[in-house]
C-alpha positions in Angstrom: 14.3 -4.6 112.1 15.4 -8.6 113.0 18.9 -8.6 113.7 20.3 -12.6 113.0 23.8 -14.2 114.0 25.1 -17.2 112.4 27.8 -18.8 113.2 30.6 -20.5 110.6 28.7 -18.2 107.9 31.6 -17.9 105.3 30.9 -21.0 103.6 28.1 -23.7 102.8 24.6 -23.7 104.5 25.8 -20.8 106.7 26.6 -18.7 103.8 23.2 -19.4 101.7 21.2 -18.9 105.1 22.8 -15.5 105.5 22.1 -14.8 101.7 18.6 -15.9 102.2 17.9 -14.1 105.5 19.5 -10.4 104.1 17.4 -10.9 101.5 13.9 -11.7 103.6 15.0 -8.3 105.2 17.2 -9.6 108.1 20.4 -7.5 109.2 22.9 -10.1 109.4 26.2 -10.5 111.6 28.1 -13.1 110.0 30.2 -15.4 112.6 33.3 -17.1 111.1 36.8 -17.8 112.9 39.1 -16.6 110.0 39.0 -13.0 110.0 39.9 -12.8 106.1 37.4 -15.3 105.1 34.8 -14.0 106.7 35.1 -10.0 106.2 35.3 -11.7 102.1 31.7 -13.2 102.6 30.2 -10.4 104.6 31.5 -8.4 101.8 30.0 -10.4 99.1 26.7 -10.6 100.9 26.6 -7.0 102.3 26.4 -8.3 106.0 28.4 -7.3 108.8 31.5 -9.5 109.7 32.1 -10.7 113.2 35.2 -12.6 114.2 33.7 -16.0 116.5 35.4 -19.2 116.9 32.7 -21.1 119.3 35.2 -23.2 120.9 36.9 -19.8 122.8 35.1 -18.1 125.1 36.9 -15.0 124.8 36.1 -14.9 120.9 32.8 -15.4 121.8 32.5 -12.8 124.4 33.7 -10.2 122.3 31.3 -11.0 119.7 28.6 -10.4 122.4 29.8 -7.0 123.1 30.3 -6.5 119.2 26.6 -7.4 118.5 24.9 -5.7 121.8 26.7 -2.8 120.8 25.1 -2.6 117.0 21.4 -3.2 118.7 21.4 -6.7 120.1 19.8 -10.2 118.7 17.0 -11.5 117.7 17.6 -14.5 116.0 20.7 -17.2 116.7 21.6 -19.8 114.3 24.1 -22.1 115.2 25.8 -23.6 112.4 29.5 -23.9 113.3 30.3 -27.7 112.9 32.8 -30.5 111.8 32.9 -33.8 110.8 35.6 -36.0 111.3 36.9 -37.2 107.7 40.6 -37.9 106.8 41.6 -35.6 104.0 40.4 -38.0 101.2 36.8 -37.6 102.4 36.9 -41.4 104.2 35.6 -42.2 107.1 37.6 -42.7 110.0 37.3 -46.5 111.4 35.2 -46.8 114.8 38.2 -49.0 116.0 40.7 -46.0 115.6 38.1 -43.3 117.6 40.1 -42.3 120.4 38.2 -39.9 123.3 40.3 -36.9 122.1 39.2 -37.3 118.5 35.5 -37.6 120.1 36.0 -34.8 122.4 37.3 -32.6 119.3 34.0 -32.9 117.5 31.8 -32.2 120.8 34.1 -28.9 121.1 32.7 -27.4 118.3 29.5 -29.2 117.2 28.1 -29.4 121.4 30.2 -27.5 123.3 30.4 -24.6 121.0 26.7 -24.6 120.7 26.3 -24.7 124.5 28.7 -21.6 124.9 27.3 -19.6 122.1 23.8 -19.8 123.6 25.1 -19.1 127.2 27.0 -16.0 126.1 23.9 -14.5 123.9 20.8 -15.2 126.1 20.8 -12.5 128.0 20.7 -10.5 123.8 18.0 -12.9 123.2 15.9 -12.2 126.4 15.9 -8.9 125.5 14.1 -9.6 122.2 10.8 -9.3 121.2 10.4 -12.0 119.1 13.6 -14.1 120.1 14.4 -17.8 117.6 17.4 -20.3 118.1 17.9 -22.4 115.2 20.3 -25.6 116.1 21.8 -27.0 112.6 21.5 -30.6 113.5 21.4 -33.6 110.8 19.0 -36.6 110.2 21.8 -38.7 111.7 21.2 -37.5 114.3 18.3 -40.2 114.7 18.9 -43.0 116.3 16.3 -45.4 114.6 17.3 -44.2 111.4 21.3 -45.7 111.5 20.0 -48.5 113.7 17.5 -49.7 110.6 19.7 -51.8 108.1 16.6 -50.3 105.8 16.9 -46.6 105.9 20.1 -44.7 103.7 21.5 -43.4 106.6 22.3 -46.9 108.1 25.3 -47.2 106.1 26.8 -44.3 108.5 29.8 -45.4 109.9 31.6 -42.6 112.1 30.9 -42.6 115.6 31.6 -39.0 116.5 29.6 -36.9 114.3 26.1 -38.1 114.6 26.4 -38.9 118.5 27.2 -35.1 118.4 24.3 -34.3 116.7 22.3 -36.7 118.6 23.4 -34.1 121.7 22.1 -31.0 120.0 18.7 -32.9 119.3 19.2 -32.9 123.2 20.1 -29.3 123.9 17.2 -28.8 121.8 14.6 -30.1 123.3 15.8 -28.9 126.9 16.3 -25.3 126.4 12.8 -25.0 124.6 11.7 -26.3 127.7 13.7 -23.9 129.8 13.2 -20.8 127.7 9.5 -20.9 126.9 9.6 -17.3 125.6 12.2 -18.1 122.9 11.4 -20.2 119.6 14.3 -23.2 119.7 13.9 -25.6 116.9 16.6 -28.2 115.5 17.0 -28.2 111.6 18.3 -31.5 109.0 19.4 -30.0 106.2 19.4 -33.3 104.6 22.5 -34.6 102.7 23.4 -31.3 101.3 27.4 -31.0 99.1 29.3 -28.8 101.5 33.0 -28.8 102.1 32.0 -30.6 105.1 31.4 -33.9 103.4 34.0 -32.9 100.9 30.7 -32.2 98.2 29.8 -35.5 98.4 25.8 -35.0 99.3 23.1 -35.2 96.9 21.6 -31.8 97.7 22.6 -28.0 96.4 23.2 -25.5 99.5 19.8 -24.0 98.1 18.0 -26.9 98.7 19.7 -27.6 102.5 19.1 -24.2 103.7 15.6 -24.0 103.0 14.7 -25.5 106.7 17.1 -23.6 108.0 15.9 -20.1 106.9 12.1 -21.3 107.8 12.7 -21.8 111.0 15.1 -18.8 111.2 11.7 -16.5 110.4 9.0 -18.1 112.8 6.9 -16.0 114.5 6.1 -15.5 118.3 3.6 -18.1 118.1 5.1 -20.5 115.9 6.8 -23.9 116.8 9.5 -24.6 119.6 11.1 -27.4 120.5 10.8 -29.7 117.1 13.1 -31.2 114.9 12.5 -30.2 111.1 13.6 -30.8 107.8 12.3 -29.5 104.4 9.4 -31.4 104.1 7.9 -30.6 107.9 8.9 -32.2 111.7 10.5 -35.1 112.1 10.3 -37.5 115.1 13.2 -37.5 117.6 
C-alpha cells in the first residue's frame, strides 16, 4: 500500500490530487492548516486528516510523528502555496512590493517546501519507492516571462514567479542529492482555483493530471524533471 501526504489539500489542486490518488489505491494524509476545513475535506474523500502548517516547525514536526505512527510515508506532494493578489484579484504593483511581502510568499512557497521535505526525509528514505512532487508553475521559466510572444509575458507580479523559480531549483538540487528518491516539479497550468480568484482557464481535473502522474511514478521513473500534462518542459 502506497501512503501519500499532500500539503494544502483541503481545496483546489491539492483536493483533486487527493481524490485521484485515493482512487488509485493510495492511503492519503490530507494536510491542511485549518483543522475544521481539513477534517471536512478529508471526510468527504475518505482520507486521513493531518494538521500541517508548512510555515510552522512545530506543526510539521507533529505531522511527522502522526504519519510515522500510522505506518510511514512513500509519496510527498508539496502543493501548499500562496500568490500575493489584492482582495479583488488584481496584482500588486512591483513598485509596491516590499522585502517583507516577498518574504511572506517565500515562507510558504519555498521555505515551507524545504521545511516539509527536511522533516519527512527520514520517513521517505525508509520507503521502498519514495517519490516527491513539488508543485511549481510555468511562470517559473524565465524565458517565458521574458518573451513578449509568450502568454506568460503579461504576468506582472514579482514575488510569485520568483518563488516558483526557486522551487524548480530546489527540485534539481534535491534530485541530485537524493538519487534514491524520484523528485520532480509539476506545472499544472493556468488552473481556476481560489489562489488566482478562479481566473484560470483549466479545471482542477485538468490541472491535477500532471501532479497525479508524477505522484505515481515507479522506482525507475523520471527524476529531476519539470513536467506539465504534455510532458517534460525546459527549465
